[in-house]
TORMIPA-173092 format. One record per residue (C-alpha): residue number from 1; x, y, z. Coordinates in nm, 4 decimals, decimal comma. Layout:
N
[tiza NUM [X Y Z]]
...
END
This chain:
117
[tiza 1 [15,3733 4,7158 -16,6094]]
[tiza 2 [15,3978 4,7116 -16,1972]]
[tiza 3 [15,4782 5,0878 -16,0546]]
[tiza 4 [15,6558 5,0659 -15,7267]]
[tiza 5 [15,3044 5,1156 -15,5014]]
[tiza 6 [15,1316 4,8630 -15,6741]]
[tiza 7 [15,4767 4,6232 -15,6017]]
[tiza 8 [15,4288 4,7218 -15,2423]]
[tiza 9 [15,0798 4,6646 -15,1818]]
[tiza 10 [15,1119 4,3254 -15,3596]]
[tiza 11 [15,3856 4,2510 -15,1361]]
[tiza 12 [15,1902 4,3495 -14,8477]]
[tiza 13 [14,9329 4,1201 -14,9560]]
[tiza 14 [15,1532 3,7943 -15,0018]]
[tiza 15 [15,2607 3,8748 -14,6205]]
[tiza 16 [14,8862 3,8311 -14,5337]]
[tiza 17 [14,8647 4,2430 -14,4163]]
[tiza 18 [14,5695 4,4004 -14,5582]]
[tiza 19 [14,5583 4,7743 -14,6022]]
[tiza 20 [14,4181 4,8169 -14,3272]]
[tiza 21 [14,6031 4,6516 -14,0749]]
[tiza 22 [14,9784 4,7136 -14,1951]]
[tiza 23 [15,2343 4,7024 -13,9104]]
[tiza 24 [15,2921 5,0512 -13,7241]]
[tiza 25 [14,9468 5,1976 -13,8476]]
[tiza 26 [14,7849 5,3907 -13,5435]]
[tiza 27 [14,4187 5,5133 -13,6122]]
[tiza 28 [14,3242 5,8766 -13,6133]]
[tiza 29 [14,1589 6,0073 -13,3185]]
[tiza 30 [13,7635 6,0187 -13,3214]]
[tiza 31 [13,6543 6,3868 -13,3266]]
[tiza 32 [13,3050 6,6069 -13,4048]]
[tiza 33 [13,4002 6,9287 -13,6738]]
[tiza 34 [13,1623 7,1569 -13,7126]]
[tiza 35 [13,1795 7,1745 -14,1828]]
[tiza 36 [12,9525 7,4514 -14,2144]]
[tiza 37 [13,2284 7,6797 -14,0247]]
[tiza 38 [13,4401 7,5498 -14,2120]]
[tiza 39 [13,2772 7,6053 -14,5337]]
[tiza 40 [13,1874 7,9601 -14,4708]]
[tiza 41 [13,5431 8,0088 -14,4207]]
[tiza 42 [13,6217 7,8871 -14,7629]]
[tiza 43 [13,3507 8,0841 -14,9322]]
[tiza 44 [13,4931 8,4000 -14,7450]]
[tiza 45 [13,8193 8,3484 -14,8374]]
[tiza 46 [13,7041 8,2883 -15,2137]]
[tiza 47 [13,5738 8,6110 -15,2251]]
[tiza 48 [13,8600 8,8123 -15,0639]]
[tiza 49 [14,0756 8,6307 -15,3508]]
[tiza 50 [13,7836 8,6725 -15,6452]]
[tiza 51 [13,7373 9,0399 -15,5109]]
[tiza 52 [13,9510 9,2815 -15,7831]]
[tiza 53 [13,8803 8,9682 -16,0756]]
[tiza 54 [13,4965 9,0406 -16,0643]]
[tiza 55 [13,4136 9,3212 -15,8770]]
[tiza 56 [13,0192 9,3372 -15,7832]]
[tiza 57 [12,9096 9,0266 -15,9299]]
[tiza 58 [12,5699 8,9250 -15,8552]]
[tiza 59 [12,6833 8,5742 -15,9795]]
[tiza 60 [12,9554 8,5154 -15,8115]]
[tiza 61 [12,8111 8,6394 -15,4865]]
[tiza 62 [12,4929 8,3980 -15,5520]]
[tiza 63 [12,7293 8,0562 -15,5892]]
[tiza 64 [12,9494 8,1905 -15,2936]]
[tiza 65 [12,6551 8,2124 -15,0661]]
[tiza 66 [12,6862 7,8431 -14,8844]]
[tiza 67 [12,4448 7,8926 -14,6191]]
[tiza 68 [12,1604 7,6825 -14,7391]]
[tiza 69 [12,4262 7,4324 -14,8756]]
[tiza 70 [12,4296 7,0839 -14,7427]]
[tiza 71 [12,7690 6,9589 -14,6077]]
[tiza 72 [12,8147 6,6413 -14,3973]]
[tiza 73 [13,0827 6,3651 -14,3261]]
[tiza 74 [13,0696 6,0134 -14,5602]]
[tiza 75 [12,8719 5,7378 -14,3414]]
[tiza 76 [13,1978 5,5061 -14,4217]]
[tiza 77 [13,5613 5,5761 -14,5216]]
[tiza 78 [13,5932 5,6418 -14,8368]]
[tiza 79 [13,9015 5,4548 -15,0369]]
[tiza 80 [13,9139 5,7271 -15,3810]]
[tiza 81 [13,7858 6,0447 -15,2737]]
[tiza 82 [13,8488 6,3045 -14,9988]]
[tiza 83 [13,5417 6,4781 -15,0392]]
[tiza 84 [13,2715 6,5507 -15,3281]]
[tiza 85 [12,9887 6,7033 -15,4555]]
[tiza 86 [12,7018 6,4880 -15,4923]]
[tiza 87 [12,2898 6,5716 -15,5734]]
[tiza 88 [12,0482 6,4757 -15,2808]]
[tiza 89 [11,8381 6,2086 -15,4463]]
[tiza 90 [11,5728 6,1935 -15,1496]]
[tiza 91 [11,3787 6,3797 -14,9521]]
[tiza 92 [11,1955 6,7748 -14,9686]]
[tiza 93 [11,5604 6,8213 -15,0767]]
[tiza 94 [11,5875 6,6103 -15,3831]]
[tiza 95 [11,8380 6,7616 -15,6428]]
[tiza 96 [11,9685 6,9444 -15,4710]]
[tiza 97 [12,3741 6,9606 -15,4392]]
[tiza 98 [12,5784 6,8696 -15,1196]]
[tiza 99 [12,8831 6,8142 -15,0517]]
[tiza 100 [13,0216 6,4852 -14,8791]]
[tiza 101 [13,3122 6,4596 -14,6927]]
[tiza 102 [13,5690 6,1544 -14,5906]]
[tiza 103 [13,4965 6,0414 -14,3227]]
[tiza 104 [13,8841 5,9811 -14,2082]]
[tiza 105 [13,9088 6,3687 -14,2008]]
[tiza 106 [13,6993 6,3894 -13,9566]]
[tiza 107 [13,9583 6,3659 -13,6356]]
[tiza 108 [14,0912 6,6093 -13,4592]]
[tiza 109 [14,2331 6,9260 -13,5132]]
[tiza 110 [14,5697 6,8479 -13,4819]]
[tiza 111 [14,5670 6,5405 -13,6849]]
[tiza 112 [14,3632 6,7205 -13,9773]]
[tiza 113 [14,3783 7,1361 -13,9953]]
[tiza 114 [14,0894 7,2929 -14,0448]]
[tiza 115 [14,3051 7,4328 -14,3602]]
[tiza 116 [14,3561 7,0720 -14,5343]]
[tiza 117 [13,9362 7,0565 -14,4665]]
END
């Protein structure tokens, strides 16, 4: 069974247009973004939302302490995720968690607002 999206993609491919080279698509401007600042804001917002649910919860505070959590943009654009949690495989931090954000979101705040990240 073909969905409307799969038919649309098949039509584009049969017309000689790849997904990345469709007419009318313009690339987003590149801009550096400080993901650590954004992650800190997310943790602060989570504390605000959960303060009534779990007051004086040491485990929650420990989980929301993002100061040492590595976060970075992926090295290339991803098709299947906006962001994901990964485990570092090499180096002194091997086995530690990290967050990887899709390189496509590394653009100006006007194109992708901080709230979206």
